[in-house]
Gaussian input, Z-matrix of N, CA and C with variables (Angstrom, degrees):
# hf/3-21g

backbone

0 1
 N
 C     1     B1
 C     2     B2     1     A1
 N     3     B3     2     A2     1     D1
 C     4     B4     3     A3     2     D2
 C     5     B5     4     A4     3     D3
 N     6     B6     5     A5     4     D4
 C     7     B7     6     A6     5     D5
 C     8     B8     7     A7     6     D6
 N     9     B9     8     A8     7     D7
 C    10    B10     9     A9     8     D8
 C    11    B11    10    A10     9     D9
 N    12    B12    11    A11    10    D10
 C    13    B13    12    A12    11    D11
 C    14    B14    13    A13    12    D12
 N    15    B15    14    A14    13    D13
 C    16    B16    15    A15    14    D14
 C    17    B17    16    A16    15    D15
 N    18    B18    17    A17    16    D16
 C    19    B19    18    A18    17    D17
 C    20    B20    19    A19    18    D18
 N    21    B21    20    A20    19    D19
 C    22    B22    21    A21    20    D20
 C    23    B23    22    A22    21    D21
 N    24    B24    23    A23    22    D22
 C    25    B25    24    A24    23    D23
 C    26    B26    25    A25    24    D24
 N    27    B27    26    A26    25    D25
 C    28    B28    27    A27    26    D26
 C    29    B29    28    A28    27    D27
 N    30    B30    29    A29    28    D28
 C    31    B31    30    A30    29    D29
 C    32    B32    31    A31    30    D30
 N    33    B33    32    A32    31    D31
 C    34    B34    33    A33    32    D32
 C    35    B35    34    A34    33    D33
 N    36    B36    35    A35    34    D34
 C    37    B37    36    A36    35    D35
 C    38    B38    37    A37    36    D36
 N    39    B39    38    A38    37    D37
 C    40    B40    39    A39    38    D38
 C    41    B41    40    A40    39    D39
 N    42    B42    41    A41    40    D40
 C    43    B43    42    A42    41    D41
 C    44    B44    43    A43    42    D42
 N    45    B45    44    A44    43    D43
 C    46    B46    45    A45    44    D44
 C    47    B47    46    A46    45    D45
 N    48    B48    47    A47    46    D46
 C    49    B49    48    A48    47    D47
 C    50    B50    49    A49    48    D48
 N    51    B51    50    A50    49    D49
 C    52    B52    51    A51    50    D50
 C    53    B53    52    A52    51    D51
 N    54    B54    53    A53    52    D52
 C    55    B55    54    A54    53    D53
 C    56    B56    55    A55    54    D54
 N    57    B57    56    A56    55    D55
 C    58    B58    57    A57    56    D56
 C    59    B59    58    A58    57    D57
 N    60    B60    59    A59    58    D58
 C    61    B61    60    A60    59    D59
 C    62    B62    61    A61    60    D60
 N    63    B63    62    A62    61    D61
 C    64    B64    63    A63    62    D62
 C    65    B65    64    A64    63    D63
 N    66    B66    65    A65    64    D64
 C    67    B67    66    A66    65    D65
 C    68    B68    67    A67    66    D66
 N    69    B69    68    A68    67    D67
 C    70    B70    69    A69    68    D68
 C    71    B71    70    A70    69    D69
 N    72    B72    71    A71    70    D70
 C    73    B73    72    A72    71    D71
 C    74    B74    73    A73    72    D72
 N    75    B75    74    A74    73    D73
 C    76    B76    75    A75    74    D74
 C    77    B77    76    A76    75    D75
 N    78    B78    77    A77    76    D76
 C    79    B79    78    A78    77    D77
 C    80    B80    79    A79    78    D78
 N    81    B81    80    A80    79    D79
 C    82    B82    81    A81    80    D80
 C    83    B83    82    A82    81    D81
 N    84    B84    83    A83    82    D82
 C    85    B85    84    A84    83    D83
 C    86    B86    85    A85    84    D84
 N    87    B87    86    A86    85    D85
 C    88    B88    87    A87    86    D86
 C    89    B89    88    A88    87    D87
 N    90    B90    89    A89    88    D88
 C    91    B91    90    A90    89    D89
 C    92    B92    91    A91    90    D90
 N    93    B93    92    A92    91    D91
 C    94    B94    93    A93    92    D92
 C    95    B95    94    A94    93    D93
 N    96    B96    95    A95    94    D94
 C    97    B97    96    A96    95    D95
 C    98    B98    97    A97    96    D96
 N    99    B99    98    A98    97    D97
 C   100   B100    99    A99    98    D98
 C   101   B101   100   A100    99    D99
 N   102   B102   101   A101   100   D100
 C   103   B103   102   A102   101   D101
 C   104   B104   103   A103   102   D102
 N   105   B105   104   A104   103   D103
 C   106   B106   105   A105   104   D104
 C   107   B107   106   A106   105   D105
 N   108   B108   107   A107   106   D106
 C   109   B109   108   A108   107   D107
 C   110   B110   109   A109   108   D108
 N   111   B111   110   A110   109   D109
 C   112   B112   111   A111   110   D110
 C   113   B113   112   A112   111   D111
 N   114   B114   113   A113   112   D112
 C   115   B115   114   A114   113   D113
 C   116   B116   115   A115   114   D114
 N   117   B117   116   A116   115   D115
 C   118   B118   117   A117   116   D116
 C   119   B119   118   A118   117   D117
 N   120   B120   119   A119   118   D118
 C   121   B121   120   A120   119   D119
 C   122   B122   121   A121   120   D120
 N   123   B123   122   A122   121   D121
 C   124   B124   123   A123   122   D122
 C   125   B125   124   A124   123   D123
 N   126   B126   125   A125   124   D124
 C   127   B127   126   A126   125   D125
 C   128   B128   127   A127   126   D126
 N   129   B129   128   A128   127   D127
 C   130   B130   129   A129   128   D128
 C   131   B131   130   A130   129   D129
 N   132   B132   131   A131   130   D130
 C   133   B133   132   A132   131   D131
 C   134   B134   133   A133   132   D132
 N   135   B135   134   A134   133   D133
 C   136   B136   135   A135   134   D134
 C   137   B137   136   A136   135   D135
 N   138   B138   137   A137   136   D136
 C   139   B139   138   A138   137   D137
 C   140   B140   139   A139   138   D138
 N   141   B141   140   A140   139   D139
 C   142   B142   141   A141   140   D140
 C   143   B143   142   A142   141   D141
 N   144   B144   143   A143   142   D142
 C   145   B145   144   A144   143   D143
 C   146   B146   145   A145   144   D144
 N   147   B147   146   A146   145   D145
 C   148   B148   147   A147   146   D146
 C   149   B149   148   A148   147   D147
 N   150   B150   149   A149   148   D148
 C   151   B151   150   A150   149   D149
 C   152   B152   151   A151   150   D150
 N   153   B153   152   A152   151   D151
 C   154   B154   153   A153   152   D152
 C   155   B155   154   A154   153   D153
 N   156   B156   155   A155   154   D154
 C   157   B157   156   A156   155   D155
 C   158   B158   157   A157   156   D156
 N   159   B159   158   A158   157   D157
 C   160   B160   159   A159   158   D158
 C   161   B161   160   A160   159   D159
 N   162   B162   161   A161   160   D160
 C   163   B163   162   A162   161   D161
 C   164   B164   163   A163   162   D162
 N   165   B165   164   A164   163   D163
 C   166   B166   165   A165   164   D164
 C   167   B167   166   A166   165   D165
 N   168   B168   167   A167   166   D166
 C   169   B169   168   A168   167   D167
 C   170   B170   169   A169   168   D168
 N   171   B171   170   A170   169   D169
 C   172   B172   171   A171   170   D170
 C   173   B173   172   A172   171   D171
 N   174   B174   173   A173   172   D172
 C   175   B175   174   A174   173   D173
 C   176   B176   175   A175   174   D174
 N   177   B177   176   A176   175   D175
 C   178   B178   177   A177   176   D176
 C   179   B179   178   A178   177   D177
 N   180   B180   179   A179   178   D178
 C   181   B181   180   A180   179   D179
 C   182   B182   181   A181   180   D180
 N   183   B183   182   A182   181   D181
 C   184   B184   183   A183   182   D182
 C   185   B185   184   A184   183   D183
 N   186   B186   185   A185   184   D184
 C   187   B187   186   A186   185   D185
 C   188   B188   187   A187   186   D186
 N   189   B189   188   A188   187   D187
 C   190   B190   189   A189   188   D188
 C   191   B191   190   A190   189   D189
 N   192   B192   191   A191   190   D190
 C   193   B193   192   A192   191   D191
 C   194   B194   193   A193   192   D192
 N   195   B195   194   A194   193   D193
 C   196   B196   195   A195   194   D194
 C   197   B197   196   A196   195   D195
 N   198   B198   197   A197   196   D196
 C   199   B199   198   A198   197   D197
 C   200   B200   199   A199   198   D198
 N   201   B201   200   A200   199   D199
 C   202   B202   201   A201   200   D200
 C   203   B203   202   A202   201   D201
 N   204   B204   203   A203   202   D202
 C   205   B205   204   A204   203   D203
 C   206   B206   205   A205   204   D204
 N   207   B207   206   A206   205   D205
 C   208   B208   207   A207   206   D206
 C   209   B209   208   A208   207   D207
 N   210   B210   209   A209   208   D208
 C   211   B211   210   A210   209   D209
 C   212   B212   211   A211   210   D210
 N   213   B213   212   A212   211   D211
 C   214   B214   213   A213   212   D212
 C   215   B215   214   A214   213   D213
 N   216   B216   215   A215   214   D214
 C   217   B217   216   A216   215   D215
 C   218   B218   217   A217   216   D216
 N   219   B219   218   A218   217   D217
 C   220   B220   219   A219   218   D218
 C   221   B221   220   A220   219   D219
 N   222   B222   221   A221   220   D220
 C   223   B223   222   A222   221   D221
 C   224   B224   223   A223   222   D222
 N   225   B225   224   A224   223   D223
 C   226   B226   225   A225   224   D224
 C   227   B227   226   A226   225   D225
 N   228   B228   227   A227   226   D226
 C   229   B229   228   A228   227   D227
 C   230   B230   229   A229   228   D228
 N   231   B231   230   A230   229   D229
 C   232   B232   231   A231   230   D230
 C   233   B233   232   A232   231   D231
 N   234   B234   233   A233   232   D232
 C   235   B235   234   A234   233   D233
 C   236   B236   235   A235   234   D234

   B1=1.4418
   B2=1.5838
   B3=1.3523
   B4=1.4966
   B5=1.5193
   B6=1.3970
   B7=1.4391
   B8=1.6584
   B9=1.3339
   B10=1.5260
   B11=1.4116
   B12=1.3814
   B13=1.4610
   B14=1.5495
   B15=1.2864
   B16=1.5674
   B17=1.5410
   B18=1.3338
   B19=1.4214
   B20=1.6789
   B21=1.3292
   B22=1.5029
   B23=1.4448
   B24=1.3021
   B25=1.4853
   B26=1.4802
   B27=1.3043
   B28=1.5370
   B29=1.5411
   B30=1.2805
   B31=1.4779
   B32=1.6072
   B33=1.2307
   B34=1.4965
   B35=1.5147
   B36=1.2787
   B37=1.4987
   B38=1.5047
   B39=1.3615
   B40=1.4231
   B41=1.4941
   B42=1.3352
   B43=1.4905
   B44=1.4603
   B45=1.4708
   B46=1.4607
   B47=1.5080
   B48=1.3278
   B49=1.4168
   B50=1.5663
   B51=1.3628
   B52=1.5532
   B53=1.5604
   B54=1.3242
   B55=1.4862
   B56=1.5141
   B57=1.4205
   B58=1.4591
   B59=1.5661
   B60=1.4574
   B61=1.4482
   B62=1.5187
   B63=1.3545
   B64=1.4711
   B65=1.5046
   B66=1.4038
   B67=1.4098
   B68=1.5999
   B69=1.2776
   B70=1.4588
   B71=1.5995
   B72=1.3240
   B73=1.4353
   B74=1.6061
   B75=1.3139
   B76=1.4340
   B77=1.3911
   B78=1.3768
   B79=1.4701
   B80=1.5259
   B81=1.2740
   B82=1.4865
   B83=1.5089
   B84=1.3567
   B85=1.3722
   B86=1.4951
   B87=1.4155
   B88=1.4460
   B89=1.4737
   B90=1.4072
   B91=1.5449
   B92=1.4391
   B93=1.3404
   B94=1.4045
   B95=1.4680
   B96=1.3269
   B97=1.3960
   B98=1.5723
   B99=1.3371
   B100=1.4958
   B101=1.5623
   B102=1.2988
   B103=1.4389
   B104=1.5048
   B105=1.3388
   B106=1.5057
   B107=1.5289
   B108=1.3538
   B109=1.4464
   B110=1.5552
   B111=1.2498
   B112=1.5758
   B113=1.4181
   B114=1.3831
   B115=1.4380
   B116=1.5564
   B117=1.3608
   B118=1.4212
   B119=1.5172
   B120=1.2932
   B121=1.5967
   B122=1.5362
   B123=1.3236
   B124=1.3444
   B125=1.5043
   B126=1.2907
   B127=1.5120
   B128=1.5639
   B129=1.4023
   B130=1.5021
   B131=1.4539
   B132=1.4081
   B133=1.4803
   B134=1.5695
   B135=1.3389
   B136=1.4510
   B137=1.5733
   B138=1.3613
   B139=1.4897
   B140=1.4788
   B141=1.2647
   B142=1.5167
   B143=1.5107
   B144=1.3980
   B145=1.5370
   B146=1.5221
   B147=1.2668
   B148=1.5578
   B149=1.5512
   B150=1.4095
   B151=1.4364
   B152=1.5186
   B153=1.2708
   B154=1.5030
   B155=1.5327
   B156=1.3908
   B157=1.4558
   B158=1.4336
   B159=1.2794
   B160=1.6256
   B161=1.4679
   B162=1.3895
   B163=1.4403
   B164=1.4819
   B165=1.3177
   B166=1.4648
   B167=1.5338
   B168=1.3562
   B169=1.4080
   B170=1.5232
   B171=1.2784
   B172=1.5709
   B173=1.5156
   B174=1.2411
   B175=1.3783
   B176=1.5674
   B177=1.2810
   B178=1.4957
   B179=1.6137
   B180=1.3574
   B181=1.4169
   B182=1.5606
   B183=1.2685
   B184=1.4841
   B185=1.4946
   B186=1.2969
   B187=1.4256
   B188=1.6151
   B189=1.3191
   B190=1.4693
   B191=1.4964
   B192=1.3834
   B193=1.4319
   B194=1.4865
   B195=1.2984
   B196=1.4834
   B197=1.5538
   B198=1.3249
   B199=1.4767
   B200=1.3953
   B201=1.3824
   B202=1.4904
   B203=1.5921
   B204=1.2761
   B205=1.4311
   B206=1.4080
   B207=1.3770
   B208=1.4357
   B209=1.4975
   B210=1.4095
   B211=1.5002
   B212=1.5413
   B213=1.1652
   B214=1.4276
   B215=1.5398
   B216=1.2859
   B217=1.5654
   B218=1.5072
   B219=1.3568
   B220=1.3340
   B221=1.6034
   B222=1.2806
   B223=1.4223
   B224=1.6091
   B225=1.3114
   B226=1.4364
   B227=1.4741
   B228=1.3187
   B229=1.5311
   B230=1.5566
   B231=1.3098
   B232=1.5472
   B233=1.5232
   B234=1.2859
   B235=1.5042
   B236=1.4567
   A1=109.85
   A2=111.46
   A3=121.95
   A4=101.65
   A5=111.27
   A6=125.10
   A7=105.41
   A8=111.84
   A9=113.56
   A10=108.81
   A11=118.79
   A12=127.06
   A13=104.09
   A14=115.24
   A15=120.25
   A16=105.18
   A17=112.25
   A18=117.50
   A19=101.82
   A20=112.39
   A21=118.01
   A22=113.47
   A23=120.72
   A24=122.93
   A25=112.76
   A26=116.59
   A27=119.92
   A28=109.52
   A29=119.83
   A30=122.48
   A31=111.45
   A32=113.12
   A33=121.66
   A34=110.18
   A35=115.98
   A36=127.71
   A37=108.33
   A38=121.95
   A39=125.91
   A40=108.64
   A41=117.40
   A42=115.65
   A43=112.45
   A44=116.14
   A45=120.63
   A46=104.93
   A47=119.01
   A48=120.00
   A49=109.50
   A50=113.38
   A51=117.38
   A52=107.73
   A53=110.85
   A54=115.45
   A55=107.34
   A56=118.55
   A57=121.09
   A58=102.11
   A59=109.50
   A60=116.74
   A61=105.55
   A62=118.18
   A63=119.24
   A64=109.47
   A65=113.36
   A66=126.73
   A67=109.37
   A68=118.20
   A69=119.45
   A70=105.29
   A71=116.29
   A72=119.04
   A73=108.48
   A74=116.44
   A75=123.90
   A76=112.22
   A77=117.02
   A78=124.47
   A79=112.93
   A80=116.21
   A81=121.97
   A82=118.00
   A83=115.25
   A84=121.03
   A85=116.70
   A86=119.20
   A87=120.17
   A88=112.85
   A89=116.44
   A90=119.87
   A91=106.38
   A92=114.35
   A93=125.57
   A94=115.05
   A95=126.68
   A96=124.82
   A97=108.94
   A98=116.29
   A99=116.84
   A100=112.06
   A101=116.76
   A102=118.14
   A103=107.95
   A104=121.59
   A105=127.03
   A106=103.49
   A107=120.13
   A108=126.82
   A109=109.33
   A110=111.51
   A111=123.21
   A112=116.35
   A113=114.73
   A114=117.48
   A115=107.44
   A116=112.25
   A117=115.18
   A118=105.06
   A119=113.99
   A120=118.97
   A121=108.73
   A122=113.63
   A123=125.84
   A124=112.26
   A125=119.00
   A126=113.31
   A127=112.38
   A128=113.93
   A129=119.42
   A130=115.34
   A131=118.65
   A132=116.27
   A133=109.00
   A134=109.60
   A135=117.01
   A136=107.57
   A137=114.78
   A138=115.87
   A139=111.95
   A140=120.37
   A141=123.09
   A142=107.77
   A143=109.34
   A144=117.68
   A145=101.47
   A146=121.26
   A147=120.19
   A148=106.18
   A149=105.93
   A150=123.40
   A151=105.15
   A152=117.72
   A153=122.42
   A154=110.74
   A155=116.96
   A156=122.67
   A157=115.65
   A158=117.69
   A159=124.47
   A160=101.96
   A161=112.97
   A162=120.02
   A163=111.90
   A164=118.48
   A165=123.94
   A166=106.64
   A167=118.05
   A168=124.35
   A169=108.46
   A170=113.26
   A171=117.52
   A172=107.14
   A173=122.58
   A174=124.00
   A175=113.94
   A176=116.59
   A177=117.88
   A178=99.62
   A179=112.11
   A180=117.71
   A181=116.84
   A182=115.32
   A183=123.03
   A184=106.90
   A185=123.37
   A186=128.65
   A187=108.08
   A188=108.71
   A189=119.44
   A190=113.12
   A191=121.81
   A192=123.53
   A193=112.59
   A194=119.04
   A195=121.89
   A196=107.07
   A197=113.58
   A198=125.04
   A199=109.09
   A200=117.22
   A201=123.29
   A202=102.59
   A203=118.50
   A204=129.45
   A205=112.61
   A206=119.37
   A207=118.16
   A208=113.78
   A209=112.94
   A210=114.63
   A211=108.05
   A212=124.74
   A213=127.90
   A214=108.10
   A215=118.05
   A216=117.94
   A217=109.84
   A218=115.97
   A219=125.73
   A220=115.12
   A221=109.83
   A222=116.49
   A223=106.20
   A224=112.16
   A225=124.34
   A226=115.32
   A227=118.79
   A228=122.48
   A229=106.04
   A230=111.97
   A231=115.67
   A232=109.42
   A233=117.15
   A234=122.32
   A235=114.18
   D1=136.38
   D2=-172.29
   D3=-93.08
   D4=141.18
   D5=-179.44
   D6=-124.97
   D7=124.04
   D8=173.47
   D9=-85.03
   D10=117.22
   D11=178.61
   D12=-83.97
   D13=123.31
   D14=-171.28
   D15=-123.36
   D16=156.58
   D17=179.29
   D18=-78.50
   D19=126.94
   D20=-176.47
   D21=-76.62
   D22=161.17
   D23=169.21
   D24=-53.28
   D25=127.86
   D26=-171.22
   D27=-87.82
   D28=5.10
   D29=174.43
   D30=100.45
   D31=166.50
   D32=179.10
   D33=-58.44
   D34=138.64
   D35=179.33
   D36=63.91
   D37=22.40
   D38=-179.20
   D39=-102.71
   D40=147.68
   D41=174.35
   D42=-61.30
   D43=164.18
   D44=-171.71
   D45=-100.19
   D46=11.66
   D47=179.44
   D48=-153.94
   D49=161.61
   D50=179.58
   D51=-152.82
   D52=161.09
   D53=-178.02
   D54=-97.87
   D55=141.28
   D56=176.49
   D57=-80.21
   D58=120.07
   D59=176.52
   D60=-81.22
   D61=-60.13
   D62=173.24
   D63=-160.00
   D64=153.67
   D65=175.83
   D66=-82.87
   D67=134.46
   D68=178.26
   D69=-89.02
   D70=-11.90
   D71=-174.22
   D72=-125.15
   D73=169.48
   D74=171.32
   D75=-128.82
   D76=158.29
   D77=176.76
   D78=-47.72
   D79=132.41
   D80=-177.31
   D81=85.50
   D82=-6.42
   D83=174.36
   D84=-74.22
   D85=140.63
   D86=170.91
   D87=-77.39
   D88=140.38
   D89=175.49
   D90=-126.79
   D91=159.06
   D92=173.16
   D93=-103.08
   D94=148.93
   D95=175.22
   D96=-55.52
   D97=130.57
   D98=178.61
   D99=94.26
   D100=-13.50
   D101=-177.18
   D102=-72.34
   D103=141.70
   D104=175.65
   D105=-59.28
   D106=134.74
   D107=175.50
   D108=-107.21
   D109=-47.79
   D110=-171.93
   D111=-143.70
   D112=146.34
   D113=169.37
   D114=-104.23
   D115=138.59
   D116=-177.75
   D117=-122.72
   D118=157.33
   D119=176.13
   D120=-135.17
   D121=145.57
   D122=170.19
   D123=-119.72
   D124=-177.59
   D125=177.03
   D126=-76.62
   D127=-7.10
   D128=179.02
   D129=-108.08
   D130=-26.31
   D131=-173.34
   D132=-161.56
   D133=162.97
   D134=172.33
   D135=-115.89
   D136=139.39
   D137=-176.30
   D138=-152.15
   D139=152.99
   D140=178.97
   D141=-99.35
   D142=158.27
   D143=-175.96
   D144=-123.57
   D145=123.27
   D146=179.33
   D147=-91.03
   D148=168.70
   D149=-179.12
   D150=-75.22
   D151=134.35
   D152=179.64
   D153=-84.59
   D154=-9.38
   D155=179.25
   D156=-159.85
   D157=166.16
   D158=177.15
   D159=-82.48
   D160=139.11
   D161=173.72
   D162=165.10
   D163=-161.30
   D164=-173.35
   D165=-119.48
   D166=136.25
   D167=177.60
   D168=-72.95
   D169=107.56
   D170=-177.05
   D171=-82.46
   D172=-43.30
   D173=-173.39
   D174=-154.21
   D175=139.21
   D176=-178.98
   D177=-112.93
   D178=123.33
   D179=-177.07
   D180=-98.92
   D181=-25.23
   D182=-179.63
   D183=-109.12
   D184=117.52
   D185=-172.70
   D186=-92.99
   D187=155.84
   D188=172.38
   D189=-44.50
   D190=123.33
   D191=-176.50
   D192=96.75
   D193=-16.24
   D194=-179.17
   D195=-84.73
   D196=160.21
   D197=174.26
   D198=-97.31
   D199=135.49
   D200=177.08
   D201=-118.06
   D202=146.01
   D203=170.58
   D204=-95.62
   D205=147.17
   D206=172.95
   D207=-56.08
   D208=130.32
   D209=-179.03
   D210=95.99
   D211=-17.27
   D212=-174.31
   D213=-74.58
   D214=135.99
   D215=175.91
   D216=-75.33
   D217=125.92
   D218=-178.63
   D219=-97.51
   D220=-36.45
   D221=-179.23
   D222=-148.31
   D223=170.86
   D224=167.67
   D225=-119.56
   D226=120.31
   D227=-176.68
   D228=-111.25
   D229=129.90
   D230=174.53
   D231=-92.35
   D232=116.56
   D233=-179.81
   D234=-79.04

């Protein structure tokens, strides 16, 4: 089953977008639930986003240096 990994809500008073600093994983790589997938940066902070499930990274849609909006699909994970 495919899962669309999306940029989560960054919280109250947070921007609605962030830049991909770098991916900790590559396409085809197996990941565990809770494993850090990507580091994001805003003008105020850097933070990591963990995997919501165990599976394989099928496709990375937002590349390093690109901007992602909250709710935008960043990668596809095959559970």
